[in-house]
C-alpha positions as CSV (number, residue, x, y, z in Angstrom):
1,M,87.2,124.3,97.5
2,S,90.5,125.1,95.9
3,T,91.9,123.2,92.9
4,L,95.0,121.1,93.2
5,S,97.9,122.5,91.2
6,A,99.7,119.6,89.5
7,S,102.9,121.5,89.0
8,R,103.2,122.7,92.6
9,L,102.4,119.3,94.0
10,K,105.0,117.6,91.8
11,A,107.6,120.2,92.8
12,R,106.8,119.6,96.5
13,A,107.0,115.8,95.9
14,A,110.5,116.3,94.5
15,E,111.5,118.4,97.4
16,L,110.5,115.6,99.7
17,G,112.7,113.2,97.8
18,F,110.3,111.4,95.5
19,D,111.7,110.6,92.1
20,R,108.5,110.9,90.2
21,A,104.8,111.8,90.7
22,G,101.7,111.5,88.6
23,I,98.1,112.4,89.1
24,T,95.0,110.6,87.8
25,R,91.3,110.8,88.3
26,A,90.0,108.7,91.2
27,E,88.3,106.2,89.0
28,P,88.3,102.4,89.2
29,S,91.5,100.7,88.0
30,P,91.6,100.2,84.3
31,T,92.6,96.6,85.0
32,L,89.9,95.9,87.6
33,D,88.1,93.3,85.4
34,A,91.3,91.5,84.8
35,Y,92.0,91.5,88.6
36,L,88.5,90.1,89.3
37,R,89.1,87.3,86.7
38,W,92.5,86.6,88.4
39,I,90.7,86.2,91.8
40,D,88.0,84.0,90.2
41,A,90.8,81.7,88.8
42,G,92.3,81.3,92.3
43,M,95.6,82.7,91.2
44,H,96.0,84.7,94.4
45,G,96.5,81.3,96.1
46,P,96.9,81.7,99.9
47,L,96.7,85.5,99.7
48,G,93.1,85.3,100.9
49,Y,93.0,89.0,101.9
50,M,93.1,90.0,98.2
51,A,89.7,88.4,97.6
52,R,88.0,89.8,100.7
53,P,84.7,91.4,99.6
54,D,85.4,94.6,101.5
55,R,88.7,95.0,99.7
56,V,87.2,94.2,96.3
57,E,84.5,96.8,96.9
58,R,87.1,99.5,97.7
59,R,88.9,98.7,94.5
60,R,85.7,99.1,92.6
61,D,84.9,102.4,94.2
62,L,87.6,104.5,95.8
63,S,85.0,106.7,97.5
64,V,84.4,103.9,99.9
65,I,87.9,104.6,101.1
66,L,87.6,108.3,101.1
67,P,84.1,109.9,100.5
68,G,84.2,112.6,97.9
69,V,87.6,111.5,96.5
70,Q,88.4,113.2,93.2
71,S,92.0,112.6,92.5
72,L,94.7,110.0,93.0
73,V,98.4,111.1,93.4
74,V,100.9,108.3,92.7
75,V,104.5,108.7,93.6
76,A,107.7,106.7,92.9
77,L,110.9,106.3,94.9
78,D,113.8,104.4,93.3
79,Y,115.5,101.7,95.3
80,R,118.2,100.2,93.1
81,G,121.5,99.6,94.9
82,A,124.9,98.2,93.9
83,A,125.9,94.7,94.9
84,P,128.9,92.4,94.1
85,A,127.7,90.2,91.2
86,E,129.6,87.2,92.5
87,W,127.6,87.3,95.7
88,L,124.3,87.0,93.9
89,T,125.3,83.9,91.9
90,D,127.1,82.1,94.7
91,P,124.9,79.1,95.8
92,S,126.5,79.2,99.3
93,R,124.8,82.6,99.9
94,G,121.2,83.2,100.6
95,R,119.9,85.8,98.2
96,F,117.5,88.6,99.2
97,S,115.4,90.7,96.8
98,A,117.0,94.0,96.2
99,Y,114.1,96.0,97.6
100,S,115.0,94.6,101.1
101,W,118.7,95.6,101.2
102,G,118.0,98.9,103.0
103,S,115.4,100.1,105.5
104,D,111.8,99.1,105.4
105,Y,110.2,101.2,102.6
106,H,106.8,101.4,104.3
107,G,108.1,103.8,107.0
108,V,110.3,105.7,104.6
109,M,107.6,106.2,102.0
110,L,104.8,106.9,104.4
111,E,106.6,109.6,106.3
112,K,107.2,111.4,103.0
113,L,103.6,110.8,101.8
114,E,102.2,112.2,105.1
115,A,104.4,115.2,104.7
116,L,103.0,115.7,101.2
117,A,99.4,115.3,102.4
118,A,100.0,117.8,105.2
119,W,101.4,120.3,102.7
120,L,98.2,119.8,100.6
121,T,96.1,120.5,103.6
122,R,97.9,123.7,104.4
123,E,98.1,124.9,100.8
124,T,94.8,123.8,99.3
125,G,92.6,122.1,101.9
126,G,90.6,119.0,101.2
127,A,90.7,115.6,102.8
128,H,93.5,113.0,102.1
129,R,94.4,109.4,102.7
130,A,97.9,108.0,102.1
131,Y,98.9,104.4,101.4
132,V,102.1,102.5,100.9
133,D,101.5,98.9,99.7
134,T,98.8,98.4,102.4
135,G,95.6,99.8,101.0
136,P,93.1,98.2,98.7
137,I,94.4,100.0,95.7
138,L,95.6,98.4,92.4
139,E,98.6,100.7,92.5
140,R,100.4,99.5,89.4
141,S,97.5,100.1,87.1
142,H,96.8,103.4,88.7
143,G,100.5,104.3,88.3
144,Q,100.1,103.5,84.6
145,A,97.1,105.7,84.4
146,A,99.1,108.5,86.1
147,G,101.8,108.2,83.5
148,L,104.5,106.6,85.7
149,G,105.1,103.7,83.4
150,F,103.4,100.7,81.8
151,V,102.5,97.4,83.3
152,G,104.8,94.9,81.7
153,K,104.4,91.2,81.0
154,N,105.9,90.4,84.4
155,T,102.9,92.4,85.9
156,L,105.3,95.1,87.3
157,L,105.1,98.8,86.5
158,I,108.0,99.7,84.2
159,H,109.2,103.1,83.1
160,P,110.9,102.9,79.7
161,R,113.8,105.1,80.8
162,R,114.0,104.1,84.5
163,G,113.1,100.4,84.7
164,S,111.0,98.9,87.4
165,L,113.2,99.1,90.6
166,F,111.0,101.6,92.4
167,F,108.4,101.7,95.2
168,L,105.0,103.2,94.8
169,G,102.8,105.2,97.2
170,E,99.5,106.9,96.8
171,I,97.5,109.8,98.2
172,L,93.7,109.9,97.7
173,T,92.4,113.5,97.8
174,T,89.0,115.2,97.6
175,L,90.6,117.9,95.5
176,E,90.1,118.3,91.8
177,C,93.4,118.7,89.8
178,D,94.1,121.4,87.3
179,A,96.0,119.0,85.0
180,Y,95.8,115.2,85.0
181,D,98.5,113.0,83.6
182,A,98.0,110.7,80.6
183,P,99.3,107.1,80.3
184,L,102.4,106.5,78.3
185,P,102.0,105.7,74.6
186,Q,101.6,102.1,73.6
187,A,104.9,102.2,71.7
188,T,106.9,102.3,74.9
189,M,105.7,98.9,76.1
190,C,107.2,95.4,76.0
191,G,106.7,94.6,72.4
192,S,107.7,91.0,71.5
193,C,110.1,90.6,74.4
194,T,109.3,87.6,76.6
195,R,112.6,87.4,78.6
196,C,110.8,87.6,82.0
197,L,108.4,84.9,81.1
198,A,111.1,82.5,79.9
199,A,113.4,83.2,82.8
200,C,111.0,82.4,85.7
201,P,112.2,79.0,87.1
202,T,108.8,78.1,88.5
203,N,106.7,79.1,85.4
204,A,104.7,81.6,87.5
205,F,103.5,83.4,84.3
206,P,100.9,81.3,82.6
207,A,100.4,84.2,80.1
208,P,101.8,87.7,79.5
209,H,100.6,90.1,82.2
210,V,99.3,87.2,84.4
211,L,101.2,86.1,87.5
212,D,100.1,82.9,89.2
213,A,101.0,83.6,92.9
214,R,100.7,79.9,93.6
215,R,104.0,79.4,91.8
216,C,105.8,82.7,92.6
217,I,109.0,82.5,94.7
218,S,108.3,85.8,96.3
219,M,104.9,84.7,97.5
220,W,106.3,81.5,99.0
221,T,109.3,83.0,100.7
222,I,107.7,86.2,102.0
223,E,103.9,85.8,102.3
224,H,103.3,82.1,102.8
225,K,103.4,81.1,106.5
226,G,103.5,77.3,106.2
227,T,105.2,74.5,104.4
228,I,106.7,75.3,101.0
229,D,105.5,73.1,98.1
230,L,107.8,70.1,97.7
231,A,107.7,70.2,94.0
232,L,108.8,73.9,93.9
233,R,111.6,73.8,96.4
234,P,114.3,72.6,94.0
235,L,113.4,75.5,91.7
236,F,114.1,78.2,94.3
237,G,117.9,78.1,93.9
238,N,119.4,80.3,96.6
239,W,116.5,82.8,97.0
240,V,115.6,83.2,100.7
241,F,113.6,86.4,100.6
242,G,111.7,87.3,97.4
243,C,112.9,87.0,93.9
244,D,114.2,89.5,91.3
245,I,114.7,87.2,88.3
246,C,111.9,88.7,86.1
247,Q,113.4,92.2,86.8
248,D,117.0,91.1,86.4
249,V,116.4,90.0,82.8
250,C,114.2,93.0,81.9
251,P,116.0,95.2,79.3
252,F,114.4,98.3,80.7
253,N,116.3,97.8,84.0
254,R,119.5,98.6,82.2
255,F,118.4,102.2,82.6
256,A,117.3,102.0,86.3
257,P,119.1,104.7,88.3
258,E,120.7,104.0,91.7
259,T,118.6,105.3,94.6
260,R,119.2,108.8,96.0
261,E,117.4,107.8,99.2
262,P,120.0,107.2,102.0
263,A,117.6,104.8,103.8
264,F,117.8,102.5,100.8
265,T,121.6,102.3,100.6
266,P,122.4,98.5,100.6
267,N,123.6,97.0,103.8
268,A,126.2,94.4,102.8
269,A,125.1,92.0,105.6
270,R,121.6,91.8,104.0
271,I,122.4,91.4,100.3
272,A,123.3,87.7,100.1
273,P,124.8,86.6,103.4
274,P,126.3,83.1,103.7
275,L,123.7,80.4,104.2
276,V,125.5,79.0,107.2
277,E,125.1,82.3,109.0
278,L,121.4,82.5,108.2
279,L,120.8,78.9,109.4
280,A,122.6,79.7,112.7
281,L,120.5,82.8,113.5
282,D,118.5,82.7,116.7
283,E,115.8,85.2,117.4
284,A,118.1,87.7,118.9
285,G,120.5,87.4,116.0
286,F,117.7,87.7,113.5
287,Q,116.5,91.0,115.2
288,A,120.0,92.4,115.3
289,R,120.5,91.9,111.6
290,F,117.0,92.6,110.2
291,A,115.2,95.0,112.5
292,G,113.8,97.9,110.6
293,T,113.9,96.1,107.3
294,P,111.1,94.4,105.2
295,V,112.6,91.0,106.3
296,A,111.7,91.7,110.0
297,R,108.0,91.5,109.1
298,T,108.5,87.9,107.8
299,G,110.2,86.8,110.9
300,R,113.0,84.5,111.9
301,E,111.0,81.2,111.5
302,R,110.1,81.8,107.8
303,L,113.6,83.0,107.0
304,A,115.1,79.9,108.6
305,R,112.6,77.8,106.6
306,N,113.7,79.5,103.4
307,A,117.4,79.2,104.2
308,C,116.9,75.4,104.7
309,V,115.5,75.1,101.2
310,A,118.4,77.1,99.8
311,A,120.9,75.0,101.7
312,G,119.3,71.8,100.3
313,N,119.7,73.3,96.8
314,W,123.3,74.2,97.5
315,G,123.9,70.6,98.5
316,S,127.2,71.2,100.3
317,G,128.4,69.4,103.4
318,E,129.3,72.8,104.8
319,A,125.6,73.3,105.7
320,L,125.4,70.0,107.6
321,R,126.2,71.3,111.1
322,P,123.7,74.2,111.2
323,L,121.0,72.1,109.5
324,I,121.5,69.2,112.0
325,A,121.1,71.8,114.9
326,L,117.9,73.0,113.3
327,L,116.4,69.5,113.7
328,D,115.9,70.6,117.4
329,D,114.5,74.0,116.5
330,A,111.5,75.1,118.5
331,S,109.6,75.4,115.3
332,P,108.3,72.2,113.7
333,L,108.1,74.1,110.4
334,V,111.9,74.8,110.5
335,R,112.6,71.2,111.7
336,G,110.7,69.8,108.7
337,H,112.5,71.9,106.2
338,A,115.9,71.2,107.7
339,A,115.1,67.5,107.3
340,W,114.3,68.1,103.6
341,A,117.6,69.8,103.1
342,L,119.6,67.1,104.9
343,G,117.9,64.5,102.7
344,H,119.1,66.3,99.7
345,I,122.7,66.8,100.9
346,G,123.1,63.2,102.0
347,G,126.0,61.4,103.7
348,G,126.4,59.4,106.8
349,A,126.2,62.3,109.2
350,A,122.9,63.5,107.6
351,R,121.4,60.1,107.8
352,A,122.4,59.6,111.4
353,A,120.9,62.9,112.4
354,L,117.7,62.2,110.5
355,D,117.4,58.8,112.1
356,S,117.9,60.3,115.6
357,A,115.4,63.1,114.9
358,W,112.8,60.6,113.7
359,Q,113.0,58.9,117.1
360,R,112.1,62.1,119.1
361,E,109.9,64.1,116.7
362,T,106.3,64.4,117.8
363,D,104.9,66.9,115.2
364,A,103.0,65.1,112.4
365,A,104.1,67.4,109.6
366,A,107.8,67.4,110.7
367,R,107.6,63.6,110.9
368,D,106.4,63.4,107.4
369,E,109.3,65.5,106.2
370,L,111.7,63.3,108.1
371,A,110.2,60.1,106.7
372,A,110.4,61.5,103.1
373,A,114.1,62.5,103.7
374,L,114.9,59.1,105.1
375,D,113.1,57.3,102.2
376,N,115.2,59.4,99.7
377,R,118.4,58.2,101.3
378,E,120.8,56.3,99.1
């Protein structure tokens, strides 16, 4: 079988629009043991799929995914976009993580990766398997092994001259490579900086390089399907989808370039829309605004839940009308979080609406939220 040419593959990756590419041997992740300790400590929280034995086994041995695998190609695609700073700090707006401002990266990246894999097949042969954020691969540590950056104290892959605002994708191949990349030198790493650890409002980093998903705003607002922890809600600020705080404060992101990918050009309606608009979205309105974006996979119910928390943190009477309307939402999850928000905002109108909702509510969890909101009334 032919040998994979690193220089030709990287040139083709650039032609397809990728910003960087690196190649490493298809060996277990250099941080596999740390990952297993993280799972044993329960820090994956409700993300049970991360601890599934079959996925752990694939991370231990990439040949379980692709028999005969020899090399792992890791590619990066920048997504940074410009946004009005005043929108991001306005508590009346619901803030979305910057990676979601454009089209869904899964489709954009996978199309390019499949094109790169098809080129490999034509040029060199071999068998290939492509992934974008869905395979059982510890992509950040493999990205570090392939020279695309270093894993920072916030657990993200950081390039010292390009920051961390980029997506990763991988191709596993049975081809040997004529030149493998080396990790960046230790001197390029975080050093004594701890800005990301100090800035996290929920203290989700118990130690450098360790993220406790049970306290992460991104996990709660994107992955978690149920009730948001009561103790954490006041710490979420105006985040309604993900969180960028540990990236916003990272000095390396001063160098992050704006994306060259047209699909990631920010849509102004999805950067930080007014909370009253998000609270008023029905299913049709949600689909009209977020179809084809990462937000669509989370769904209208969870976004409405998150917007309720942000509205409670905002604390303005301007949110009363849409929150009161949500006390009759079809979802008991949304009804309960709307009750929490109304309890935080207060006032006669909020109390009257909560009292009325209490009389008609039949869902046990929503009734608990209503009871707590009423007990907190002044």
